[in-house]
VMD Tcl script that builds the backbone (N, CA, C; Angstrom):
set m [mol new atoms 312]
animate dup $m
set s [atomselect $m all]
$s set {name element resname resid chain x y z} {
  {N N MET 1 A 145.075 141.781 182.861}
  {CA C MET 1 A 146.397 141.348 182.239}
  {C C MET 1 A 145.819 140.277 180.919}
  {N N ASN 2 A 145.780 139.056 181.878}
  {CA C ASN 2 A 145.604 137.989 180.638}
  {C C ASN 2 A 144.039 137.552 179.631}
  {N N ALA 3 A 143.355 138.903 180.134}
  {CA C ALA 3 A 142.056 138.721 179.639}
  {C C ALA 3 A 143.060 138.934 177.486}
  {N N LEU 4 A 141.815 138.568 177.063}
  {CA C LEU 4 A 141.849 137.923 175.375}
  {C C LEU 4 A 141.699 139.610 174.736}
  {N N GLN 5 A 142.655 140.231 173.915}
  {CA C GLN 5 A 142.680 141.432 173.744}
  {C C GLN 5 A 142.672 141.443 172.380}
  {N N PRO 6 A 141.947 142.619 171.436}
  {CA C PRO 6 A 142.102 142.278 170.149}
  {C C PRO 6 A 143.046 141.908 169.521}
  {N N TRP 7 A 143.938 142.015 169.642}
  {CA C TRP 7 A 145.280 141.710 168.840}
  {C C TRP 7 A 145.524 139.556 168.494}
  {N N HIS 8 A 144.432 139.454 169.677}
  {CA C HIS 8 A 144.632 137.928 169.975}
  {C C HIS 8 A 143.347 137.309 169.274}
  {N N ILE 9 A 142.047 138.558 169.035}
  {CA C ILE 9 A 141.077 137.720 168.133}
  {C C ILE 9 A 141.583 138.168 166.847}
  {N N ILE 10 A 142.310 138.769 166.208}
  {CA C ILE 10 A 143.000 139.228 164.565}
  {C C ILE 10 A 143.653 137.711 164.675}
  {N N VAL 11 A 144.702 137.626 165.047}
  {CA C VAL 11 A 145.381 136.210 164.733}
  {C C VAL 11 A 144.579 135.189 164.358}
  {N N LEU 12 A 143.491 135.359 165.276}
  {CA C LEU 12 A 142.596 134.140 165.459}
  {C C LEU 12 A 142.249 133.885 164.222}
  {N N VAL 13 A 141.684 135.083 163.550}
  {CA C VAL 13 A 141.072 135.286 162.890}
  {C C VAL 13 A 141.596 134.601 161.465}
  {N N LEU 14 A 143.084 135.525 161.840}
  {CA C LEU 14 A 144.213 134.698 160.174}
  {C C LEU 14 A 143.926 133.671 160.303}
  {N N VAL 15 A 144.100 132.981 161.463}
  {CA C VAL 15 A 144.963 131.752 161.381}
  {C C VAL 15 A 143.590 130.651 160.254}
  {N N VAL 16 A 142.437 130.886 160.765}
  {CA C VAL 16 A 140.645 130.067 160.937}
  {C C VAL 16 A 141.125 130.194 159.114}
  {N N VAL 17 A 141.054 131.473 158.552}
  {CA C VAL 17 A 141.388 131.872 156.593}
  {C C VAL 17 A 142.158 131.369 156.040}
  {N N LEU 18 A 143.309 131.489 156.988}
  {CA C LEU 18 A 144.606 130.532 156.128}
  {C C LEU 18 A 144.522 128.903 156.439}
  {N N LEU 19 A 144.045 129.166 156.845}
  {CA C LEU 19 A 142.973 126.779 157.271}
  {C C LEU 19 A 142.469 126.718 156.126}
  {N N PHE 20 A 141.356 127.459 156.684}
  {CA C PHE 20 A 140.317 126.794 156.641}
  {C C PHE 20 A 140.000 127.619 154.357}
  {N N GLY 21 A 140.300 128.669 154.646}
  {CA C GLY 21 A 140.120 129.723 152.741}
  {C C GLY 21 A 139.347 130.414 153.090}
  {N N ALA 22 A 138.828 131.026 152.192}
  {CA C ALA 22 A 137.988 131.909 152.359}
  {C C ALA 22 A 136.752 131.666 151.764}
  {N N LYS 23 A 136.737 130.604 151.085}
  {CA C LYS 23 A 135.471 130.289 150.115}
  {C C LYS 23 A 134.835 128.772 150.868}
  {N N ARG 24 A 135.464 128.628 151.927}
  {CA C ARG 24 A 134.698 127.434 152.892}
  {C C ARG 24 A 133.554 128.350 153.773}
  {N N LEU 25 A 134.270 129.701 154.668}
  {CA C LEU 25 A 134.230 130.411 155.162}
  {C C LEU 25 A 132.637 130.199 155.520}
  {N N PRO 26 A 131.784 130.831 154.580}
  {CA C PRO 26 A 130.296 131.008 154.898}
  {C C PRO 26 A 129.694 129.732 154.727}
  {N N ASP 27 A 130.249 128.219 154.149}
  {CA C ASP 27 A 129.170 127.132 154.183}
  {C C ASP 27 A 129.488 126.593 156.160}
  {N N ALA 28 A 131.039 126.485 156.342}
  {CA C ALA 28 A 131.073 126.237 157.448}
  {C C ALA 28 A 130.373 126.865 158.585}
  {N N ALA 29 A 129.944 128.459 158.364}
  {CA C ALA 29 A 128.883 129.043 158.919}
  {C C ALA 29 A 127.696 128.818 159.038}
  {N N ARG 30 A 126.999 128.100 157.937}
  {CA C ARG 30 A 126.194 128.007 157.798}
  {C C ARG 30 A 125.449 126.504 158.169}
  {N N SER 31 A 126.804 125.852 157.762}
  {CA C SER 31 A 126.362 124.186 158.789}
  {C C SER 31 A 126.500 124.558 160.478}
  {N N ILE 32 A 127.532 125.259 161.021}
  {CA C ILE 32 A 127.064 125.291 162.532}
  {C C ILE 32 A 125.714 126.324 162.513}
  {N N GLY 33 A 125.334 127.239 162.298}
  {CA C GLY 33 A 123.922 127.387 162.640}
  {C C GLY 33 A 122.618 126.828 162.440}
  {N N LYS 34 A 122.954 125.313 161.313}
  {CA C LYS 34 A 121.717 124.569 161.223}
  {C C LYS 34 A 122.332 123.404 162.609}
  {N N SER 35 A 122.980 123.725 162.454}
  {CA C SER 35 A 123.761 122.537 163.737}
  {C C SER 35 A 122.734 123.765 165.095}
  {N N MET 36 A 123.033 124.429 165.031}
  {CA C MET 36 A 122.856 124.890 166.827}
  {C C MET 36 A 121.676 124.894 166.579}
  {N N LYS 37 A 120.644 125.048 165.162}
  {CA C LYS 37 A 119.198 124.921 165.306}
  {C C LYS 37 A 119.018 124.225 165.623}
  {N N ILE 38 A 119.384 122.869 165.212}
  {CA C ILE 38 A 118.853 121.348 166.014}
  {C C ILE 38 A 119.364 121.077 167.129}
  {N N PHE 39 A 120.223 121.950 167.964}
  {CA C PHE 39 A 120.493 121.334 169.247}
  {C C PHE 39 A 119.529 122.466 169.426}
  {N N LYS 40 A 119.161 123.302 169.284}
  {CA C LYS 40 A 118.031 124.146 170.580}
  {C C LYS 40 A 117.138 123.101 170.358}
  {N N ALA 41 A 116.121 122.789 169.402}
  {CA C ALA 41 A 115.213 122.081 169.030}
  {C C ALA 41 A 114.840 120.778 169.733}
  {N N GLU 42 A 116.450 120.074 170.015}
  {CA C GLU 42 A 116.283 119.228 171.161}
  {C C GLU 42 A 116.372 119.497 172.811}
  {N N THR 43 A 116.795 120.369 172.621}
  {CA C THR 43 A 117.129 120.894 174.056}
  {C C THR 43 A 115.651 121.401 174.613}
  {N N LYS 44 A 115.088 121.765 173.480}
  {CA C LYS 44 A 113.519 122.314 173.909}
  {C C LYS 44 A 112.272 120.857 174.377}
  {N N ASP 45 A 112.805 120.352 172.948}
  {CA C ASP 45 A 111.964 119.026 173.187}
  {C C ASP 45 A 112.549 117.989 174.625}
  {N N LEU 46 A 113.537 118.017 174.982}
  {CA C LEU 46 A 114.358 117.469 176.151}
  {C C LEU 46 A 113.295 117.830 177.072}
  {N N THR 47 A 113.118 119.458 177.337}
  {CA C THR 47 A 112.773 120.209 178.680}
  {C C THR 47 A 111.482 119.926 178.305}
  {N N GLY 48 A 111.105 119.756 177.285}
  {CA C GLY 48 A 109.366 119.419 177.479}
  {C C GLY 48 A 109.345 118.009 177.588}
  {N N GLU 49 A 109.821 116.981 177.196}
  {CA C GLU 49 A 109.135 115.719 177.890}
  {C C GLU 49 A 110.045 116.239 179.734}
  {N N GLN 50 A 110.946 116.090 179.630}
  {CA C GLN 50 A 110.602 116.720 181.366}
  {C C GLN 50 A 109.821 117.631 181.782}
  {N N LYS 51 A 109.294 118.256 181.787}
  {CA C LYS 51 A 107.909 118.806 182.031}
  {C C LYS 51 A 106.764 117.923 181.506}
  {N N ALA 52 A 106.473 117.160 180.537}
  {CA C ALA 52 A 105.114 116.377 180.247}
  {C C ALA 52 A 105.668 114.939 181.437}
  {N N GLU 53 A 106.956 114.892 182.054}
  {CA C GLU 53 A 106.639 113.474 182.870}
  {C C GLU 53 A 106.470 113.665 184.486}
  {N N ALA 54 A 106.575 115.218 184.389}
  {CA C ALA 54 A 106.429 115.632 185.915}
  {C C ALA 54 A 104.880 115.964 186.047}
  {N N GLU 55 A 104.234 115.793 184.664}
  {CA C GLU 55 A 102.611 116.498 184.783}
  {C C GLU 55 A 102.090 114.686 185.144}
  {N N ALA 56 A 102.625 113.992 184.559}
  {CA C ALA 56 A 102.399 112.324 184.301}
  {C C ALA 56 A 102.560 112.136 185.719}
  {N N GLU 57 A 103.828 113.021 186.262}
  {CA C GLU 57 A 103.222 111.998 187.537}
  {C C GLU 57 A 102.460 112.408 188.561}
  {N N SER 58 A 102.076 113.658 188.435}
  {CA C SER 58 A 101.282 115.018 189.212}
  {C C SER 58 A 99.991 114.219 188.950}
  {N N ALA 59 A 99.607 113.639 187.606}
  {CA C ALA 59 A 98.329 113.140 187.252}
  {C C ALA 59 A 98.417 112.004 187.962}
  {N N ASP 60 A 99.273 110.557 188.325}
  {CA C ASP 60 A 98.810 109.675 188.790}
  {C C ASP 60 A 99.215 109.581 190.367}
  {N N THR 61 A 99.554 110.793 190.992}
  {CA C THR 61 A 99.618 110.708 192.629}
  {C C THR 61 A 97.843 110.918 192.538}
  {N N ARG 62 A 96.965 112.208 191.851}
  {CA C ARG 62 A 96.037 112.217 191.966}
  {C C ARG 62 A 94.589 111.020 191.486}
  {N N HIS 63 A 95.372 109.888 190.551}
  {CA C HIS 63 A 94.724 109.135 189.961}
  {C C HIS 63 A 94.869 107.607 190.937}
  {N N ILE 64 A 95.503 107.912 191.779}
  {CA C ILE 64 A 95.627 107.378 192.949}
  {C C ILE 64 A 94.908 107.759 193.761}
  {N N ALA 65 A 94.432 109.511 194.007}
  {CA C ALA 65 A 93.408 109.726 195.176}
  {C C ALA 65 A 92.095 109.660 194.704}
  {N N ALA 66 A 91.383 108.910 192.970}
  {CA C ALA 66 A 90.461 108.927 192.953}
  {C C ALA 66 A 89.860 107.609 193.777}
  {N N PRO 67 A 88.374 107.901 193.924}
  {CA C PRO 67 A 87.767 107.354 194.807}
  {C C PRO 67 A 87.092 105.669 194.443}
  {N N ALA 68 A 87.033 104.515 194.923}
  {CA C ALA 68 A 87.517 103.473 194.872}
  {C C ALA 68 A 86.217 103.132 193.453}
  {N N PRO 69 A 84.771 103.816 193.712}
  {CA C PRO 69 A 83.826 103.445 192.507}
  {C C PRO 69 A 84.508 103.199 190.977}
  {N N ALA 70 A 84.971 104.351 190.732}
  {CA C ALA 70 A 86.117 104.575 189.116}
  {C C ALA 70 A 86.655 103.275 188.845}
  {N N GLN 71 A 87.560 102.973 190.182}
  {CA C GLN 71 A 88.627 102.334 189.936}
  {C C GLN 71 A 88.176 100.664 189.428}
  {N N ASN 72 A 86.374 100.581 190.835}
  {CA C ASN 72 A 86.369 99.439 189.756}
  {C C ASN 72 A 85.238 99.154 188.537}
  {N N ALA 73 A 84.819 100.472 188.186}
  {CA C ALA 73 A 84.220 100.719 186.802}
  {C C ALA 73 A 85.545 99.853 185.756}
  {N N GLN 74 A 86.632 100.911 185.658}
  {CA C GLN 74 A 87.835 100.771 185.326}
  {C C GLN 74 A 88.257 99.247 184.943}
  {N N ASP 75 A 87.874 98.526 185.768}
  {CA C ASP 75 A 88.386 96.593 186.622}
  {C C ASP 75 A 87.285 96.234 185.372}
  {N N GLN 76 A 86.081 96.261 185.482}
  {CA C GLN 76 A 85.181 95.897 185.306}
  {C C GLN 76 A 85.206 96.191 183.625}
  {N N GLN 77 A 85.530 97.475 183.031}
  {CA C GLN 77 A 85.767 97.353 181.536}
  {C C GLN 77 A 86.922 96.379 181.463}
  {N N VAL 78 A 88.233 96.460 181.670}
  {CA C VAL 78 A 89.247 95.510 181.018}
  {C C VAL 78 A 88.817 94.146 181.579}
  {N N ALA 79 A 87.842 93.763 182.244}
  {CA C ALA 79 A 87.781 92.606 182.422}
  {C C ALA 79 A 87.154 92.569 181.606}
  {N N ASP 80 A 85.725 93.080 181.153}
  {CA C ASP 80 A 85.212 92.714 179.530}
  {C C ASP 80 A 85.887 92.613 178.189}
  {N N LEU 81 A 86.704 93.807 177.769}
  {CA C LEU 81 A 87.336 93.960 176.980}
  {C C LEU 81 A 88.102 92.391 176.798}
  {N N GLN 82 A 89.093 91.806 177.837}
  {CA C GLN 82 A 89.564 91.071 178.321}
  {C C GLN 82 A 89.001 88.968 177.560}
  {N N ARG 83 A 88.075 89.598 178.475}
  {CA C ARG 83 A 86.528 88.603 177.826}
  {C C ARG 83 A 86.798 88.540 176.015}
  {N N GLN 84 A 86.734 89.907 175.593}
  {CA C GLN 84 A 86.181 89.336 174.714}
  {C C GLN 84 A 87.401 89.694 173.833}
  {N N LEU 85 A 88.137 89.350 174.076}
  {CA C LEU 85 A 89.543 89.360 173.039}
  {C C LEU 85 A 89.977 88.113 173.274}
  {N N ASP 86 A 89.240 87.439 174.024}
  {CA C ASP 86 A 89.402 85.596 174.212}
  {C C ASP 86 A 89.095 85.142 173.252}
  {N N GLU 87 A 87.484 85.678 173.072}
  {CA C GLU 87 A 87.276 84.766 172.569}
  {C C GLU 87 A 86.915 85.229 170.755}
  {N N LEU 88 A 87.498 86.335 170.692}
  {CA C LEU 88 A 87.854 86.572 169.139}
  {C C LEU 88 A 89.235 85.324 169.144}
  {N N LYS 89 A 90.500 85.410 169.953}
  {CA C LYS 89 A 91.295 84.520 169.270}
  {C C LYS 89 A 90.540 83.086 169.317}
  {N N LYS 90 A 89.863 82.520 170.016}
  {CA C LYS 90 A 89.001 81.098 169.907}
  {C C LYS 90 A 89.036 81.200 168.776}
  {N N GLN 91 A 87.817 82.089 168.362}
  {CA C GLN 91 A 87.290 82.826 167.124}
  {C C GLN 91 A 88.156 82.277 165.643}
  {N N GLN 92 A 89.088 82.883 165.775}
  {CA C GLN 92 A 90.526 82.880 165.027}
  {C C GLN 92 A 90.754 81.562 164.961}
  {N N ALA 93 A 91.188 80.756 166.333}
  {CA C ALA 93 A 91.942 79.513 166.256}
  {C C ALA 93 A 91.061 78.755 164.797}
  {N N ALA 94 A 89.418 78.488 165.451}
  {CA C ALA 94 A 88.498 77.838 164.897}
  {C C ALA 94 A 89.100 78.006 163.314}
  {N N SER 95 A 88.451 79.253 163.223}
  {CA C SER 95 A 88.500 79.678 161.395}
  {C C SER 95 A 90.193 79.014 161.151}
  {N N ALA 96 A 90.856 79.263 161.704}
  {CA C ALA 96 A 92.206 78.505 160.797}
  {C C ALA 96 A 92.239 77.015 160.859}
  {N N ASP 97 A 91.962 76.335 161.941}
  {CA C ASP 97 A 91.444 75.276 161.704}
  {C C ASP 97 A 90.889 74.292 160.941}
  {N N GLN 98 A 90.070 75.157 160.265}
  {CA C GLN 98 A 89.172 74.606 159.244}
  {C C GLN 98 A 89.299 74.781 157.820}
  {N N PRO 99 A 90.427 75.140 158.066}
  {CA C PRO 99 A 91.352 75.228 156.359}
  {C C PRO 99 A 91.809 74.059 156.345}
  {N N GLN 100 A 92.305 74.041 157.231}
  {CA C GLN 100 A 93.531 72.852 157.073}
  {C C GLN 100 A 92.451 71.616 157.156}
  {N N LYS 101 A 91.653 71.299 157.858}
  {CA C LYS 101 A 90.795 70.140 157.650}
  {C C LYS 101 A 90.467 69.519 156.120}
  {N N ASN 102 A 90.192 70.971 155.471}
  {CA C ASN 102 A 89.473 70.897 154.670}
  {C C ASN 102 A 90.848 70.131 153.750}
  {N N ALA 103 A 91.791 70.901 153.676}
  {CA C ALA 103 A 92.872 71.156 152.634}
  {C C ALA 103 A 93.235 69.336 153.312}
  {N N SER 104 A 93.180 68.402 153.618}
  {CA C SER 104 A 93.727 66.837 153.953}
  {C C SER 104 A 92.673 66.130 153.441}
}
mol reanalyze $m
mol bondsrecalc $m
mol representation Tube
mol addrep $m
């Protein structure tokens, strides 16, 4: 008995047409459609990010189970790269000091 009946919908449509006017309704429908597309795209991206995070977590658990020699090789690479970075910083500092000494 309390369900939405056809005359309820007719009255609602008439009120909307009177409030917004017949000229503005197509533009409003287009903007609502664009908004819905954006909303759907964002929700898909959000669910995609959640799936990516879940995959990353499972990859982390697999990475923890990796053998120790592979971890040692990675540690060695990191140490080598850190040494190279330190050397570059020293060279850059030295080259920055030379023009200042010549200018004084």
